[in-house]
C-alpha positions, 0 to 999 in steps of 0.5 A, spaced: 622 428 910 615 431 912 618 438 912 622 437 905 615 435 902 612 441 905 617 445 902 617 443 895 609 443 895 610 450 898 615 452 892 612 448 887 611 454 882 618 456 882 621 449 881 616 448 875 618 455 872 625 453 873 624 446 869 621 449 864 626 454 863 632 449 863 627 445 858 626 451 853 634 453 853 635 446 851 630 446 845 633 453 843 641 450 843 639 444 840 635 446 834 639 452 832 646 452 830 647 459 832 645 459 839 649 452 840 655 455 837 654 461 842 653 457 848 659 453 846 664 458 845 662 462 851 663 456 856 669 454 852 672 461 854 670 460 861 673 454 862 679 456 858 680 462 863 679 458 869 685 453 867 689 459 865 688 462 872 689 455 875 696 454 871 698 461 873 697 460 880 700 453 880 706 455 876 708 461 881 708 456 887 713 451 883 717 457 880 722 457 886 722 450 886 724 449 879 729 455 880 733 451 885 733 444 881 736 448 875 741 451 880 743 444 883 743 441 876 748 447 873 752 446 879 753 438 878 754 439 871 760 444 872 763 439 877 763 434 872 766 439 867 772 440 872 773 433 873 773 432 865 778 438 864 783 435 869 783 429 866 784 432 859 789 436 862 793 431 865 793 427 858 794 433 853 795 440 856 793 444 850 786 442 850 785 446 856 786 452 852 779 451 849 775 451 855 772 456 860 776 455 866 783 454 865 785 450 871 791 446 872 791 439 874 794 440 881 788 444 883 782 440 884 776 444 885 769 442 886 763 447 886 758 447 892 751 450 890 748 455 895 742 460 895 742 467 897 738 468 903 740 475 905 744 480 901 745 488 901 748 493 896 747 500 899 752 500 905 759 501 905 761 494 908 756 489 905 755 482 906 751 476 903 748 470 907 748 463 904 743 457 906 749 452 906 755 452 912 760 447 915 756 441 914 756 442 907 763 443 906 764 450 906 770 453 910 772 460 911 776 463 905 773 459 900 771 463 893 764 465 891 762 465 884 755 465 880 754 464 873 756 471 871 762 472 875 766 473 881 761 474 888 766 474 894 770 470 899 767 466 905 768 470 912 764 466 917 761 459 917 756 456 922 753 449 921 748 451 917 750 458 914 755 462 912 757 469 911 760 472 905 764 478 904 762 480 897 766 485 892 762 490 894 766 491 901 772 495 901 775 489 906 777 485 900 781 485 894 780 481 888 787 479 885 785 479 877 788 480 870 787 483 863 785 477 859 788 480 853 795 481 856 795 477 863 797 484 866 795 483 874 792 488 878 787 488 885 780 490 884 777 494 890 770 497 891 770 504 893 763 504 896 759 508 891 756 504 886 754 497 886 755 496 879 763 499 879 769 498 882 776 500 882 782 497 879 789 498 882 797 497 881 797 497 874 803 501 872 803 506 866 807 502 861 801 497 861 797 498 854 790 498 856 783 500 852 776 501 854 772 494 854 778 490 856 776 484 860 778 482 867 778 475 869 781 472 876 789 471 875 789 464 878 795 466 883 791 464 889 787 458 892 781 462 892 779 462 885 780 458 879 784 462 873 779 465 868 773 467 872 770 473 869 771 480 874 769 485 869 770 490 864 774 497 863 769 502 863 774 508 863 781 510 865 785 516 867 793 517 867 796 524 869 803 525 867 805 525 874 802 519 876 806 512 876 799 508 876 792 508 872 786 510 875 781 505 872 774 504 873 771 497 872 764 495 871 763 489 875 761 482 871 756 480 877 749 484 878 749 484 886 742 486 886 739 480 882 743 475 886 739 468 887 744 462 887 751 462 888 757 457 887 762 456 893 769 454 890 772 448 894 780 447 892 781 440 895 788 441 896 788 449 899 790 447 906 796 443 904 799 449 899 797 454 904 801 451 909 807 449 904 807 457 902 807 459 909 813 455 911 817 457 906 815 464 907 817 464 914 824 461 913 
């Protein structure tokens, strides 16, 4: 305490000056409207800037969590839509024509939401890693989509993770069809550009045009019918060729993949076993 008193006495001149300055400023700002408005405006600007920066920082760290919540809610809504669609189709088959995905009542699907934790687009054989695995119900050969369209097919699964072969890998082919006329072909990647792939097995008699939309055919247990695949970018047909050369602009942007949906066809095993038995006879 003695040291504090000595310090105050030794610097008494400074503290008296500081008090007088504060008192003078109070008198100025309280007695003159202009100075008061300048002071209030300046203080409001400082406080506003502080809150703007604070909101920006908090919002930045909450963005990832918000995106994940939105993806999960979106997946839940899609699952509810599929359940409702199946019920409607059982009562009135024609109702399904007005819905996004035309899923027959015998094909019971549900979506498993997952986050992309690793992804490549610049290799000949690209792969995608998801943060969900067998414990979440994911199995090999399940289809993977996002809100834009087809992504790929599950290849390997561990308890907590899974690896997907995307469209950007020549190891897989996607069975698809023209939305306009239902002609079926196979989509395969040529290893060049992540934005484009090649459509094969389209005979020369098939009428096609630029901008035609391709969707999944629904003829396999991997994808429901009607999932967007891409659009016709250009095509070529030589006189001696029996099939078109068709370049397809993919519906999915693989450079911006964040959240995907893994498709679980509940009766896939039963159907595959039945077809396998029939083919072997």
